[in-house]
C-alpha angles and dihedrals in degrees: 000000000000116000141169119201125197093341114186128181134173132189106199105304097345122100104218098172125020112194096313118181122190134165133197123197126197115274092015127120111210125192124211107201123191146123123270109286092022091124100262098129094046089055095049090049088058095045089052094049094245094115132033118226118234086230140351129063142266121216118193116181101200140116092198124111090232106034096170129040123183153161111223113198096331140349110278098220132166100242098198092056129075125245096262094053091045088056093047093049095050093044088050094055092083090039097268120141115202127209120229088249094055089045093053089045088056092052091046091051093058094039100251120144121251095215096068108103098156122106115285089239084082092057125104119249091254091053089049090052090050091051092047089053089049090054089046090054095056112116089032097261118198093218129051124198118192120180114205094336094169098051111127096001120133117232093269092051090048093051091050093050091048090053090050093049093050093048092052092051096049102034099039098028088235123168110226133187122196130185126205140149090217118086101201097065095049096047088058096059112012123099090191136024133205116192117209129196128168093351094309134105100237097172134021124172142121110291094243090051091054090049094049094049099040111031118097100156138047133194113229127193132186146107115285097019091124093063095045117128091194092064091054087073091064140064101264138174121191123228131184098276103000145040126238112220128194101225138142117234090241090057097043094088091058092046092052092045091051091050089050094050086047089056093243113143119223112195095178138017116186124180112228111226120159133198091236089057090055097041096046093052121095112288119252 
């Protein structure tokens, strides 16, 4: 378990963190949701041991030499070197020398090709994120902290990164903490969500619970929705390729079943939950 209790940090007159408590369990993916400037990066730096809090405590239950691995803000890669050399240089900083086999295993673990020997400046943003995660995993940490890992990625890159994060949590029983200001990405891969605003945790609950308690609209896609008689019973708003339906989570199974019985195909059903909804609700 990795936990921070009552963490407080100030920079001059600015209170960056105000009595923040957070806990990571093995095999669990946690999301930290908040606007830019909410304090997410400061918290990550403290959890990674890069910054000391003014008050509060950090508990790390691990016997490994490197308990926590992480990427803060963005991967600090050497753009003029290839992936192999980047891994070797970062591994060598604490005095570790990697074999070719271990280096290749690291690249395979994060889904990078072994035949790319060109400089990483030629890599896509998604590939750079994967390489950064591979470097963060050197030393086999039990906890992984990723600051805004989805920033700038296209939908394919986001899906691939979510698959990687989920696999690391399940197959290696790793505790992973992600931050983002975008709700959709975190709801797809996180078991638990913390919502941060102005340096405080204002909400904390299992992801499914937050959805159940706060979602009032869903986005549906599929052919033939425009001619559905079932949808006419609901408060709907048409988009370019979808329809926004006012519906509580408890009533969504009935809606989907009614559409199925009607013969209307639904190819996607996405709950709409915004950061503003969570931040503006009563604090926990």
